[in-house]
Backbone of each chain as nested JSON, in Angstrom:
{
  "chains": [
    {"id": "A", "residues": [
      {"number": 1, "name": "MET", "atoms": {"N": [6.231, 126.905, -185.644], "CA": [4.995, 127.286, -186.427], "C": [3.894, 126.52, -185.594]}},
      {"number": 2, "name": "GLU", "atoms": {"N": [2.861, 127.261, -185.476], "CA": [1.848, 126.7, -184.746], "C": [0.543, 126.238, -185.659]}},
      {"number": 3, "name": "LEU", "atoms": {"N": [0.382, 124.924, -185.487], "CA": [-0.488, 124.501, -186.546], "C": [-1.822, 123.785, -185.677]}},
      {"number": 4, "name": "SER", "atoms": {"N": [-3.015, 124.016, -186.353], "CA": [-4.079, 123.538, -185.664], "C": [-4.001, 121.935, -185.918]}},
      {"number": 5, "name": "LEU", "atoms": {"N": [-4.76, 121.092, -185.164], "CA": [-4.759, 119.576, -185.199], "C": [-5.13, 119.163, -186.765]}},
      {"number": 6, "name": "ILE", "atoms": {"N": [-6.087, 119.802, -187.323], "CA": [-6.413, 119.296, -188.606], "C": [-5.5, 119.235, -189.73]}},
      {"number": 7, "name": "ARG", "atoms": {"N": [-4.834, 120.587, -189.663], "CA": [-3.798, 121.008, -190.509], "C": [-2.603, 119.913, -190.425]}},
      {"number": 8, "name": "PHE", "atoms": {"N": [-2.398, 119.836, -189.174], "CA": [-1.096, 118.78, -188.69], "C": [-1.661, 117.502, -189.186]}},
      {"number": 9, "name": "VAL", "atoms": {"N": [-2.681, 116.975, -189.166], "CA": [-3.039, 115.671, -189.626], "C": [-2.861, 115.401, -191.036]}},
      {"number": 10, "name": "ILE", "atoms": {"N": [-3.735, 116.682, -191.754], "CA": [-3.541, 116.469, -193.154], "C": [-2.169, 116.4, -193.648]}},
      {"number": 11, "name": "ALA", "atoms": {"N": [-1.341, 117.396, -193.069], "CA": [0.099, 117.528, -193.543], "C": [0.933, 116.39, -193.328]}},
      {"number": 12, "name": "ALA", "atoms": {"N": [0.591, 115.668, -192.051], "CA": [1.283, 114.584, -191.86], "C": [1.089, 113.342, -192.621]}},
      {"number": 13, "name": "VAL", "atoms": {"N": [-0.325, 113.138, -193.047], "CA": [-0.586, 112.122, -193.821], "C": [-0.218, 112.107, -195.377]}},
      {"number": 14, "name": "LEU", "atoms": {"N": [-0.161, 113.489, -196.067], "CA": [0.233, 113.887, -197.241], "C": [1.923, 113.366, -197.269]}},
      {"number": 15, "name": "ILE", "atoms": {"N": [2.718, 114.053, -196.387], "CA": [3.971, 113.94, -196.336], "C": [4.566, 112.357, -196.207]}},
      {"number": 16, "name": "ALA", "atoms": {"N": [3.809, 111.723, -195.144], "CA": [4.073, 110.355, -194.937], "C": [3.889, 109.526, -195.973]}},
      {"number": 17, "name": "GLY", "atoms": {"N": [2.769, 109.8, -196.778], "CA": [2.382, 109.1, -198.022], "C": [3.157, 109.222, -199.171]}},
      {"number": 18, "name": "GLY", "atoms": {"N": [3.669, 110.676, -199.317], "CA": [4.857, 110.913, -200.049], "C": [6.106, 110.22, -200.01]}},
      {"number": 19, "name": "ILE", "atoms": {"N": [6.488, 110.021, -198.735], "CA": [7.824, 109.308, -198.509], "C": [7.582, 107.962, -198.888]}},
      {"number": 20, "name": "ALA", "atoms": {"N": [6.371, 107.326, -198.281], "CA": [5.968, 105.756, -198.776], "C": [6.173, 105.517, -200.22]}},
      {"number": 21, "name": "VAL", "atoms": {"N": [5.644, 106.474, -201.103], "CA": [5.774, 106.253, -202.505], "C": [7.146, 106.188, -202.853]}},
      {"number": 22, "name": "MET", "atoms": {"N": [7.965, 107.302, -202.396], "CA": [9.397, 107.255, -202.727], "C": [10.111, 106.008, -202.418]}},
      {"number": 23, "name": "CYS", "atoms": {"N": [10.028, 105.448, -201.202], "CA": [10.562, 104.32, -200.659], "C": [10.201, 103.135, -201.751]}},
      {"number": 24, "name": "ILE", "atoms": {"N": [8.968, 103.047, -202.032], "CA": [8.493, 101.874, -202.928], "C": [9.331, 102.072, -204.433]}},
      {"number": 25, "name": "ALA", "atoms": {"N": [9.217, 103.48, -204.915], "CA": [9.948, 103.495, -205.907], "C": [11.446, 103.279, -206.222]}},
      {"number": 26, "name": "THR", "atoms": {"N": [12.012, 103.672, -204.773], "CA": [13.502, 103.272, -204.581], "C": [13.851, 101.856, -204.682]}},
      {"number": 27, "name": "PHE", "atoms": {"N": [12.972, 101.146, -204.191], "CA": [12.957, 99.524, -204.039], "C": [12.823, 99.045, -205.499]}},
      {"number": 28, "name": "GLY", "atoms": {"N": [11.965, 99.748, -206.119], "CA": [11.738, 99.261, -207.475], "C": [12.846, 99.539, -208.49]}},
      {"number": 29, "name": "VAL", "atoms": {"N": [13.66, 100.689, -208.36], "CA": [14.824, 100.868, -209.144], "C": [15.9, 99.908, -209.0]}},
      {"number": 30, "name": "PHE", "atoms": {"N": [15.842, 99.508, -207.598], "CA": [17.115, 98.574, -207.231], "C": [16.67, 97.207, -207.76]}},
      {"number": 31, "name": "ARG", "atoms": {"N": [15.239, 96.787, -207.694], "CA": [14.966, 95.371, -208.04], "C": [14.996, 95.074, -209.582]}},
      {"number": 32, "name": "LEU", "atoms": {"N": [14.434, 95.962, -210.329], "CA": [14.228, 95.781, -211.78], "C": [15.553, 95.818, -212.62]}},
      {"number": 33, "name": "ASN", "atoms": {"N": [15.488, 94.764, -213.626], "CA": [16.925, 94.635, -214.236], "C": [17.337, 95.53, -215.571]}},
      {"number": 34, "name": "THR", "atoms": {"N": [16.098, 95.965, -216.346], "CA": [16.395, 96.578, -217.5], "C": [16.364, 98.146, -217.17]}},
      {"number": 35, "name": "ALA", "atoms": {"N": [16.809, 98.863, -218.035], "CA": [16.63, 100.421, -217.942], "C": [15.304, 100.859, -218.199]}},
      {"number": 36, "name": "MET", "atoms": {"N": [14.652, 100.29, -219.117], "CA": [13.185, 100.735, -219.42], "C": [12.116, 100.544, -218.192]}},
      {"number": 37, "name": "LYS", "atoms": {"N": [12.545, 99.323, -217.692], "CA": [11.618, 99.02, -216.657], "C": [11.955, 99.859, -215.351]}},
      {"number": 38, "name": "ARG", "atoms": {"N": [13.324, 100.193, -215.147], "CA": [13.635, 101.084, -213.984], "C": [13.203, 102.494, -214.169]}},
      {"number": 39, "name": "MET", "atoms": {"N": [12.801, 102.813, -215.505], "CA": [12.266, 104.369, -215.703], "C": [10.961, 104.338, -215.229]}},
      {"number": 40, "name": "HIS", "atoms": {"N": [10.069, 103.142, -215.413], "CA": [8.821, 103.164, -214.848], "C": [8.762, 103.651, -213.357]}},
      {"number": 41, "name": "ALA", "atoms": {"N": [9.579, 102.899, -212.545], "CA": [9.638, 103.011, -211.196], "C": [10.184, 104.37, -210.694]}},
      {"number": 42, "name": "ALA", "atoms": {"N": [11.1, 104.841, -211.428], "CA": [11.743, 106.322, -211.026], "C": [10.571, 107.318, -211.256]}},
      {"number": 43, "name": "ALA", "atoms": {"N": [9.824, 107.051, -212.188], "CA": [8.684, 108.099, -212.864], "C": [7.686, 108.255, -211.56]}},
      {"number": 44, "name": "MET", "atoms": {"N": [7.505, 107.069, -211.025], "CA": [6.433, 107.014, -209.848], "C": [6.833, 107.969, -208.741]}},
      {"number": 45, "name": "GLY", "atoms": {"N": [8.28, 107.969, -208.428], "CA": [8.467, 109.074, -207.384], "C": [8.78, 110.301, -207.87]}},
      {"number": 46, "name": "ASP", "atoms": {"N": [9.03, 110.536, -209.197], "CA": [9.078, 111.85, -209.713], "C": [7.583, 112.708, -209.808]}},
      {"number": 47, "name": "SER", "atoms": {"N": [6.398, 111.802, -209.981], "CA": [5.213, 112.434, -209.933], "C": [4.424, 112.308, -208.77]}},
      {"number": 48, "name": "MET", "atoms": {"N": [4.056, 111.354, -208.264], "CA": [3.335, 111.131, -207.151], "C": [4.015, 111.406, -205.752]}},
      {"number": 49, "name": "GLY", "atoms": {"N": [5.208, 110.856, -205.752], "CA": [6.006, 110.968, -204.448], "C": [6.239, 112.458, -204.091]}},
      {"number": 50, "name": "ILE", "atoms": {"N": [6.878, 113.254, -205.103], "CA": [7.213, 114.51, -204.784], "C": [6.227, 115.35, -204.748]}},
      {"number": 51, "name": "GLY", "atoms": {"N": [4.937, 115.232, -205.438], "CA": [3.879, 115.739, -205.427], "C": [3.128, 115.892, -204.2]}},
      {"number": 52, "name": "MET", "atoms": {"N": [2.99, 114.67, -203.358], "CA": [2.341, 114.523, -202.09], "C": [3.327, 115.204, -201.037]}},
      {"number": 53, "name": "VAL", "atoms": {"N": [4.643, 115.102, -201.11], "CA": [5.508, 115.75, -200.217], "C": [5.295, 117.315, -200.233]}},
      {"number": 54, "name": "MET", "atoms": {"N": [5.287, 117.602, -201.547], "CA": [5.2, 119.257, -201.619], "C": [3.724, 119.79, -201.162]}},
      {"number": 55, "name": "LEU", "atoms": {"N": [2.63, 118.951, -201.658], "CA": [1.333, 119.361, -200.926], "C": [1.559, 119.507, -199.388]}},
      {"number": 56, "name": "GLY", "atoms": {"N": [1.805, 118.606, -198.887], "CA": [1.894, 118.46, -197.405], "C": [2.685, 119.777, -196.88]}},
      {"number": 57, "name": "ILE", "atoms": {"N": [3.911, 119.969, -197.616], "CA": [4.555, 121.16, -197.076], "C": [3.87, 122.519, -197.257]}},
      {"number": 58, "name": "MET", "atoms": {"N": [3.088, 122.593, -198.416], "CA": [2.23, 123.731, -198.597], "C": [1.077, 123.757, -197.584]}},
      {"number": 59, "name": "VAL", "atoms": {"N": [0.528, 122.778, -197.203], "CA": [-0.458, 122.655, -195.982], "C": [0.41, 123.353, -194.683]}},
      {"number": 60, "name": "VAL", "atoms": {"N": [1.522, 123.06, -194.493], "CA": [2.031, 123.261, -193.114], "C": [2.365, 124.897, -193.416]}},
      {"number": 61, "name": "TYR", "atoms": {"N": [2.891, 125.462, -194.484], "CA": [3.182, 126.822, -194.666], "C": [1.996, 127.546, -194.78]}},
      {"number": 62, "name": "GLY", "atoms": {"N": [0.767, 127.279, -195.216], "CA": [-0.425, 127.965, -195.252], "C": [-0.422, 128.972, -196.419]}},
      {"number": 63, "name": "LEU", "atoms": {"N": [-1.224, 129.908, -196.501], "CA": [-1.064, 130.829, -197.571], "C": [-0.016, 132.097, -197.292]}},
      {"number": 64, "name": "SER", "atoms": {"N": [1.26, 131.753, -198.055], "CA": [2.211, 132.598, -197.887], "C": [3.098, 132.468, -199.117]}},
      {"number": 65, "name": "ALA", "atoms": {"N": [4.074, 133.429, -199.027], "CA": [4.947, 133.36, -200.133], "C": [5.778, 132.075, -200.329]}},
      {"number": 66, "name": "SER", "atoms": {"N": [6.036, 131.476, -199.144], "CA": [6.798, 130.197, -199.13], "C": [5.95, 129.127, -199.74]}},
      {"number": 67, "name": "SER", "atoms": {"N": [4.569, 129.074, -199.893], "CA": [3.589, 128.175, -200.479], "C": [3.783, 128.59, -201.975]}},
      {"number": 68, "name": "LEU", "atoms": {"N": [4.077, 129.651, -202.423], "CA": [4.301, 129.941, -203.795], "C": [5.592, 129.242, -204.413]}},
      {"number": 69, "name": "LYS", "atoms": {"N": [6.599, 129.547, -203.339], "CA": [7.827, 129.086, -203.685], "C": [7.733, 127.501, -203.903]}},
      {"number": 70, "name": "VAL", "atoms": {"N": [7.09, 127.022, -203.052], "CA": [6.972, 125.47, -203.297], "C": [6.139, 125.112, -204.413]}},
      {"number": 71, "name": "LEU", "atoms": {"N": [5.181, 125.613, -204.822], "CA": [4.227, 125.491, -205.802], "C": [5.039, 125.554, -207.191]}},
      {"number": 72, "name": "ALA", "atoms": {"N": [6.045, 126.773, -207.193], "CA": [6.982, 126.832, -208.218], "C": [7.97, 125.663, -208.458]}},
      {"number": 73, "name": "ILE", "atoms": {"N": [8.397, 125.152, -207.365], "CA": [9.283, 123.934, -207.491], "C": [8.627, 122.769, -207.882]}},
      {"number": 74, "name": "LEU", "atoms": {"N": [7.293, 122.639, -207.735], "CA": [6.449, 121.612, -208.192], "C": [6.191, 121.937, -209.627]}},
      {"number": 75, "name": "ALA", "atoms": {"N": [5.981, 122.85, -209.879], "CA": [5.53, 123.19, -211.442], "C": [6.533, 122.789, -212.362]}},
      {"number": 76, "name": "LEU", "atoms": {"N": [7.709, 123.494, -212.033], "CA": [9.094, 123.427, -212.769], "C": [9.402, 121.855, -212.808]}},
      {"number": 77, "name": "PHE", "atoms": {"N": [9.379, 121.145, -211.774], "CA": [9.612, 119.812, -211.737], "C": [8.823, 118.973, -212.665]}},
      {"number": 78, "name": "TRP", "atoms": {"N": [7.419, 119.173, -212.456], "CA": [6.635, 118.254, -213.36], "C": [6.621, 118.612, -214.752]}},
      {"number": 79, "name": "CYS", "atoms": {"N": [7.041, 119.871, -215.048], "CA": [7.423, 120.099, -216.442], "C": [8.69, 119.631, -217.085]}},
      {"number": 80, "name": "ALA", "atoms": {"N": [9.704, 119.689, -215.976], "CA": [11.031, 119.143, -216.64], "C": [11.223, 117.564, -216.522]}},
      {"number": 81, "name": "SER", "atoms": {"N": [10.596, 116.802, -215.611], "CA": [10.693, 115.427, -215.582], "C": [10.5, 114.619, -216.664]}},
      {"number": 82, "name": "PRO", "atoms": {"N": [9.276, 114.839, -217.423], "CA": [8.902, 113.906, -218.687], "C": [9.985, 114.317, -219.767]}},
      {"number": 83, "name": "VAL", "atoms": {"N": [10.461, 115.629, -219.818], "CA": [11.285, 115.876, -220.699], "C": [12.573, 115.0, -220.655]}},
      {"number": 84, "name": "CYS", "atoms": {"N": [13.132, 114.898, -219.534], "CA": [14.426, 114.156, -219.117], "C": [13.919, 112.593, -219.452]}},
      {"number": 85, "name": "SER", "atoms": {"N": [12.937, 112.196, -219.17], "CA": [12.346, 110.656, -219.357], "C": [12.606, 110.509, -220.705]}},
      {"number": 86, "name": "HIS", "atoms": {"N": [12.084, 111.398, -221.692], "CA": [12.125, 111.109, -222.905], "C": [13.415, 110.969, -223.454]}},
      {"number": 87, "name": "LEU", "atoms": {"N": [14.275, 112.142, -222.96], "CA": [15.816, 112.096, -223.54], "C": [16.452, 110.735, -223.143]}},
      {"number": 88, "name": "LEU", "atoms": {"N": [16.112, 110.106, -221.933], "CA": [16.811, 109.173, -221.472], "C": [16.362, 107.832, -222.332]}},
      {"number": 89, "name": "ALA", "atoms": {"N": [15.0, 107.842, -222.606], "CA": [14.424, 106.66, -223.259], "C": [15.007, 106.532, -224.728]}},
      {"number": 90, "name": "LYS", "atoms": {"N": [15.187, 107.918, -225.387], "CA": [15.899, 107.828, -226.702], "C": [17.245, 107.579, -226.576]}},
      {"number": 91, "name": "LEU", "atoms": {"N": [17.905, 107.816, -225.532], "CA": [19.399, 107.242, -225.57], "C": [19.489, 105.878, -225.419]}},
      {"number": 92, "name": "GLU", "atoms": {"N": [18.536, 105.457, -224.64], "CA": [18.711, 103.879, -224.429], "C": [18.35, 103.273, -225.767]}},
      {"number": 93, "name": "VAL", "atoms": {"N": [17.282, 103.774, -226.558], "CA": [17.161, 103.045, -227.781], "C": [18.244, 103.203, -228.634]}},
      {"number": 94, "name": "MET", "atoms": {"N": [18.922, 104.114, -228.758], "CA": [19.83, 104.418, -229.703], "C": [20.98, 103.652, -229.324]}},
      {"number": 95, "name": "THR", "atoms": {"N": [21.519, 103.564, -227.939], "CA": [22.877, 102.889, -227.626], "C": [22.524, 101.44, -227.232]}},
      {"number": 96, "name": "ASN", "atoms": {"N": [21.383, 100.905, -227.05], "CA": [21.388, 99.62, -226.426], "C": [21.115, 98.644, -227.824]}},
      {"number": 97, "name": "LEU", "atoms": {"N": [22.108, 97.783, -228.051], "CA": [22.14, 97.038, -229.262], "C": [21.316, 95.855, -229.054]}},
      {"number": 98, "name": "ASN", "atoms": {"N": [20.994, 95.446, -227.987], "CA": [20.312, 94.133, -227.736], "C": [18.832, 94.555, -227.394]}},
      {"number": 99, "name": "LEU", "atoms": {"N": [18.376, 95.549, -227.768], "CA": [16.876, 96.143, -227.243], "C": [15.814, 95.032, -227.64]}},
      {"number": 100, "name": "GLU", "atoms": {"N": [16.109, 94.404, -228.802], "CA": [14.876, 93.458, -229.433], "C": [14.695, 92.449, -228.429]}},
      {"number": 101, "name": "ASP", "atoms": {"N": [15.721, 92.131, -227.549], "CA": [15.61, 90.949, -226.596], "C": [14.638, 91.354, -225.403]}},
      {"number": 102, "name": "GLU", "atoms": {"N": [14.614, 92.459, -225.161], "CA": [13.72, 93.069, -223.985], "C": [12.338, 93.542, -224.062]}},
      {"number": 103, "name": "CYS", "atoms": {"N": [12.321, 94.079, -225.216], "CA": [10.936, 94.611, -225.516], "C": [10.687, 94.725, -227.102]}},
      {"number": 104, "name": "GLU", "atoms": {"N": [9.307, 94.934, -227.558], "CA": [9.158, 94.98, -228.918], "C": [9.606, 96.52, -229.482]}},
      {"number": 105, "name": "VAL", "atoms": {"N": [10.412, 96.574, -230.553], "CA": [10.723, 97.936, -231.215], "C": [9.998, 98.146, -232.537]}},
      {"number": 106, "name": "PRO", "atoms": {"N": [8.91, 98.982, -232.546], "CA": [8.234, 99.006, -233.817], "C": [9.177, 99.861, -234.747]}},
      {"number": 107, "name": "GLU", "atoms": {"N": [9.048, 99.64, -235.959], "CA": [10.048, 100.145, -237.224], "C": [9.483, 101.462, -237.573]}}
    ]},
    {"id": "B", "residues": [
      {"number": 1, "name": "MET", "atoms": {"N": [16.509, 110.18, -210.082], "CA": [15.757, 109.738, -208.836], "C": [16.387, 110.083, -207.725]}},
      {"number": 2, "name": "ILE", "atoms": {"N": [17.96, 110.201, -207.468], "CA": [18.401, 110.592, -206.5], "C": [18.164, 112.161, -206.247]}},
      {"number": 3, "name": "GLY", "atoms": {"N": [18.245, 112.699, -207.529], "CA": [17.969, 114.173, -207.423], "C": [16.631, 114.587, -206.863]}},
      {"number": 4, "name": "THR", "atoms": {"N": [15.579, 113.822, -207.388], "CA": [14.226, 114.039, -206.689], "C": [14.249, 113.802, -205.217]}},
      {"number": 5, "name": "ILE", "atoms": {"N": [14.828, 112.782, -204.925], "CA": [14.774, 112.435, -203.358], "C": [15.477, 113.619, -202.675]}},
      {"number": 6, "name": "THR", "atoms": {"N": [16.498, 114.219, -203.107], "CA": [17.392, 115.227, -202.402], "C": [16.51, 116.374, -202.452]}},
      {"number": 7, "name": "ILE", "atoms": {"N": [15.654, 116.766, -203.525], "CA": [14.868, 117.739, -203.549], "C": [13.706, 117.73, -202.371]}},
      {"number": 8, "name": "ALA", "atoms": {"N": [13.215, 116.776, -202.47], "CA": [12.07, 116.576, -201.148], "C": [12.764, 116.595, -199.861]}},
      {"number": 9, "name": "ILE", "atoms": {"N": [14.017, 116.247, -199.799], "CA": [14.535, 116.123, -198.388], "C": [14.858, 117.617, -198.118]}},
      {"number": 10, "name": "ILE", "atoms": {"N": [15.519, 118.304, -199.008], "CA": [15.757, 119.84, -198.857], "C": [14.568, 120.502, -198.349]}},
      {"number": 11, "name": "ALA", "atoms": {"N": [13.285, 120.288, -199.176], "CA": [12.099, 120.821, -198.907], "C": [11.607, 120.614, -197.534]}},
      {"number": 12, "name": "LEU", "atoms": {"N": [11.791, 119.399, -196.969], "CA": [11.345, 119.031, -195.682], "C": [12.43, 119.673, -194.469]}},
      {"number": 13, "name": "LEU", "atoms": {"N": [13.418, 119.923, -194.958], "CA": [14.547, 120.499, -194.057], "C": [14.048, 121.878, -193.836]}},
      {"number": 14, "name": "SER", "atoms": {"N": [13.398, 122.709, -194.822], "CA": [13.053, 123.915, -194.633], "C": [11.908, 124.06, -193.626]}},
      {"number": 15, "name": "VAL", "atoms": {"N": [11.172, 123.215, -193.709], "CA": [9.995, 123.022, -192.677], "C": [10.482, 122.739, -191.316]}},
      {"number": 16, "name": "VAL", "atoms": {"N": [11.511, 121.767, -191.051], "CA": [11.972, 121.41, -189.733], "C": [12.833, 122.522, -189.167]}},
      {"number": 17, "name": "LEU", "atoms": {"N": [13.65, 123.338, -190.109], "CA": [14.31, 124.388, -189.526], "C": [13.664, 125.788, -189.465]}},
      {"number": 18, "name": "GLY", "atoms": {"N": [12.483, 125.738, -190.076], "CA": [11.656, 126.917, -189.995], "C": [12.177, 128.057, -190.938]}},
      {"number": 19, "name": "GLU", "atoms": {"N": [13.291, 127.786, -191.855], "CA": [13.556, 128.755, -192.694], "C": [13.276, 128.827, -194.108]}},
      {"number": 20, "name": "SER", "atoms": {"N": [12.413, 129.65, -194.651], "CA": [11.957, 129.23, -195.811], "C": [12.947, 129.805, -196.88]}},
      {"number": 21, "name": "ALA", "atoms": {"N": [14.064, 130.235, -196.694], "CA": [15.3, 130.569, -197.614], "C": [15.867, 129.443, -198.068]}},
      {"number": 22, "name": "VAL", "atoms": {"N": [15.514, 128.234, -197.561], "CA": [16.281, 126.899, -197.74], "C": [15.379, 126.496, -198.958]}},
      {"number": 23, "name": "LEU", "atoms": {"N": [14.24, 126.788, -199.193], "CA": [13.611, 126.337, -200.652], "C": [14.109, 126.88, -201.707]}},
      {"number": 24, "name": "ASP", "atoms": {"N": [14.73, 127.917, -201.624], "CA": [15.496, 128.531, -203.042], "C": [16.577, 127.543, -203.483]}},
      {"number": 25, "name": "ILE", "atoms": {"N": [17.157, 126.704, -202.529], "CA": [18.167, 125.742, -202.849], "C": [17.526, 124.698, -203.525]}},
      {"number": 26, "name": "SER", "atoms": {"N": [16.435, 124.336, -203.076], "CA": [15.59, 123.156, -203.622], "C": [15.149, 123.407, -204.993]}},
      {"number": 27, "name": "LEU", "atoms": {"N": [14.897, 124.678, -205.439], "CA": [14.393, 125.052, -206.805], "C": [15.701, 125.026, -207.669]}},
      {"number": 28, "name": "ILE", "atoms": {"N": [16.654, 125.496, -207.188], "CA": [17.932, 125.608, -207.866], "C": [18.468, 124.1, -208.196]}},
      {"number": 29, "name": "TYR", "atoms": {"N": [18.164, 123.227, -207.33], "CA": [18.775, 121.946, -207.459], "C": [17.864, 121.234, -208.621]}},
      {"number": 30, "name": "ALA", "atoms": {"N": [16.458, 121.547, -208.742], "CA": [15.811, 120.968, -209.648], "C": [16.181, 121.508, -210.987]}},
      {"number": 31, "name": "VAL", "atoms": {"N": [16.308, 122.784, -211.269], "CA": [16.83, 123.347, -212.52], "C": [18.105, 122.775, -213.032]}},
      {"number": 32, "name": "MET", "atoms": {"N": [19.133, 122.523, -211.889], "CA": [20.544, 121.939, -212.231], "C": [20.25, 120.563, -212.777]}},
      {"number": 33, "name": "SER", "atoms": {"N": [19.483, 119.804, -212.08], "CA": [19.261, 118.257, -212.468], "C": [18.653, 118.089, -213.739]}},
      {"number": 34, "name": "PHE", "atoms": {"N": [17.652, 118.964, -214.227], "CA": [17.225, 119.027, -215.479], "C": [18.219, 119.227, -216.662]}},
      {"number": 35, "name": "VAL", "atoms": {"N": [18.998, 120.42, -216.396], "CA": [20.02, 120.978, -217.396], "C": [20.963, 119.666, -217.417]}},
      {"number": 36, "name": "SER", "atoms": {"N": [21.337, 119.157, -216.239], "CA": [22.57, 118.212, -216.444], "C": [22.08, 116.93, -217.116]}},
      {"number": 37, "name": "VAL", "atoms": {"N": [20.693, 116.478, -217.156], "CA": [20.449, 115.324, -217.726], "C": [20.3, 115.536, -219.3]}},
      {"number": 38, "name": "ILE", "atoms": {"N": [20.183, 116.612, -219.496], "CA": [19.865, 116.925, -221.066], "C": [21.438, 117.098, -221.523]}},
      {"number": 39, "name": "VAL", "atoms": {"N": [22.246, 117.721, -220.786], "CA": [23.591, 117.914, -221.157], "C": [24.337, 116.693, -221.457]}},
      {"number": 40, "name": "LEU", "atoms": {"N": [24.116, 115.89, -220.387], "CA": [24.874, 114.512, -220.335], "C": [24.35, 113.339, -221.395]}},
      {"number": 41, "name": "SER", "atoms": {"N": [23.024, 113.53, -221.795], "CA": [22.53, 112.612, -222.666], "C": [22.846, 113.035, -224.115]}},
      {"number": 42, "name": "LYS", "atoms": {"N": [23.107, 114.441, -224.339], "CA": [23.37, 114.721, -225.683], "C": [25.068, 114.314, -225.779]}},
      {"number": 43, "name": "ILE", "atoms": {"N": [25.851, 114.498, -224.703], "CA": [27.178, 113.889, -224.911], "C": [27.354, 112.492, -225.35]}},
      {"number": 44, "name": "TYR", "atoms": {"N": [26.523, 111.694, -224.475], "CA": [26.507, 110.425, -224.664], "C": [25.891, 110.079, -226.058]}},
      {"number": 45, "name": "MET", "atoms": {"N": [24.92, 110.59, -226.603], "CA": [24.421, 110.369, -228.032], "C": [25.66, 110.621, -228.94]}},
      {"number": 46, "name": "GLY", "atoms": {"N": [26.163, 111.932, -228.699], "CA": [27.196, 112.175, -229.685], "C": [28.409, 111.1, -229.535]}},
      {"number": 47, "name": "ARG", "atoms": {"N": [28.658, 110.845, -228.472], "CA": [29.84, 109.658, -228.357], "C": [29.343, 108.42, -229.057]}},
      {"number": 48, "name": "PHE", "atoms": {"N": [28.239, 108.104, -228.908], "CA": [27.95, 106.753, -229.376], "C": [27.928, 106.982, -230.996]}},
      {"number": 49, "name": "VAL", "atoms": {"N": [27.378, 107.952, -231.644], "CA": [27.543, 108.253, -233.157], "C": [29.081, 108.098, -233.506]}},
      {"number": 50, "name": "GLU", "atoms": {"N": [29.853, 108.707, -232.803], "CA": [31.427, 108.81, -233.359], "C": [31.79, 107.285, -233.306]}},
      {"number": 51, "name": "TRP", "atoms": {"N": [31.5, 106.421, -232.116], "CA": [31.868, 104.986, -231.963], "C": [31.412, 104.256, -233.107]}},
      {"number": 52, "name": "GLU", "atoms": {"N": [30.028, 104.539, -233.409], "CA": [29.54, 103.64, -234.441], "C": [30.166, 103.917, -235.852]}},
      {"number": 53, "name": "SER", "atoms": {"N": [30.409, 105.231, -236.02], "CA": [31.089, 105.376, -237.44], "C": [32.612, 104.926, -237.39]}},
      {"number": 54, "name": "GLU", "atoms": {"N": [33.196, 104.967, -236.163], "CA": [34.656, 104.357, -236.207], "C": [34.477, 102.728, -236.339]}},
      {"number": 55, "name": "ARG", "atoms": {"N": [33.522, 102.2, -235.949], "CA": [33.214, 100.617, -236.132], "C": [33.063, 100.421, -237.381]}},
      {"number": 56, "name": "GLY", "atoms": {"N": [32.223, 101.238, -237.956], "CA": [31.694, 101.086, -239.536], "C": [32.955, 101.201, -240.223]}},
      {"number": 57, "name": "ALA", "atoms": {"N": [33.909, 102.133, -240.169], "CA": [35.119, 102.1, -240.946], "C": [35.86, 100.961, -240.554]}},
      {"number": 58, "name": "LEU", "atoms": {"N": [36.197, 100.592, -239.297], "CA": [36.891, 99.328, -239.074], "C": [36.545, 98.085, -240.115]}},
      {"number": 59, "name": "GLU", "atoms": {"N": [35.062, 97.767, -239.908], "CA": [34.367, 96.783, -240.63], "C": [34.565, 96.712, -242.203]}},
      {"number": 60, "name": "GLU", "atoms": {"N": [34.594, 98.076, -242.603], "CA": [34.861, 98.022, -243.822], "C": [36.253, 98.019, -244.345]}},
      {"number": 61, "name": "GLU", "atoms": {"N": [37.193, 98.239, -243.681], "CA": [38.727, 97.77, -243.789], "C": [38.812, 96.298, -243.69]}},
      {"number": 62, "name": "LYS", "atoms": {"N": [38.105, 95.539, -242.765], "CA": [38.379, 94.093, -242.95], "C": [37.877, 93.6, -244.182]}},
      {"number": 63, "name": "GLU", "atoms": {"N": [36.498, 94.165, -244.5], "CA": [35.875, 93.467, -245.779], "C": [36.885, 93.666, -246.962]}},
      {"number": 64, "name": "GLU", "atoms": {"N": [37.423, 94.866, -247.094], "CA": [38.404, 94.949, -248.053], "C": [39.539, 94.087, -248.172]}},
      {"number": 65, "name": "GLU", "atoms": {"N": [40.141, 93.796, -246.899], "CA": [41.241, 93.008, -246.798], "C": [40.84, 91.459, -247.227]}},
      {"number": 66, "name": "GLU", "atoms": {"N": [39.7, 91.108, -246.846], "CA": [39.136, 89.872, -247.167], "C": [38.956, 89.419, -248.551]}},
      {"number": 67, "name": "HIS", "atoms": {"N": [38.423, 90.717, -249.306], "CA": [38.188, 90.563, -250.704], "C": [39.598, 90.619, -251.373]}},
      {"number": 68, "name": "GLY", "atoms": {"N": [40.576, 91.3, -250.899], "CA": [41.734, 91.344, -251.577], "C": [42.595, 90.032, -251.276]}},
      {"number": 69, "name": "ALA", "atoms": {"N": [42.429, 89.405, -250.28], "CA": [43.129, 88.246, -249.837], "C": [42.43, 87.072, -250.389]}}
    ]}
  ]
}
């Protein structure tokens, strides 16, 4: 695939930034101790990390059908990820009997 | 999170190999991870409700024994 210098630099910066955000998110998931806190770290990778990586890939592919596919992946993922996070938070509130120790639970 | 990282890796692999058909795998992976999270959390919620009702029944039996004795 032949890329001009500007396109290559923009794509490289976006993809490298996305990978860096994902590394920070992974580090956060392993370091934090409660499930609610880990959810904050994982959501960081789900939103900005994958967004930057996919934008970089779209810059590489240019205007083509593959770019539309990447956009479809991004749109689907950004719609599905908050739903999953909400369900997991609901599960945690339901099953964790010691939740009052970790955070405030409004009645 | 592992699913998210896998989606990103497969998409980057499509750029490296030059095959845009690999992007379909990443799209299917996103759909599968979404559906699996919904199914698994519903299963765990249902199991927890069952466990709680069993525990409530056991505690009621213990209280009846204490009152009887």
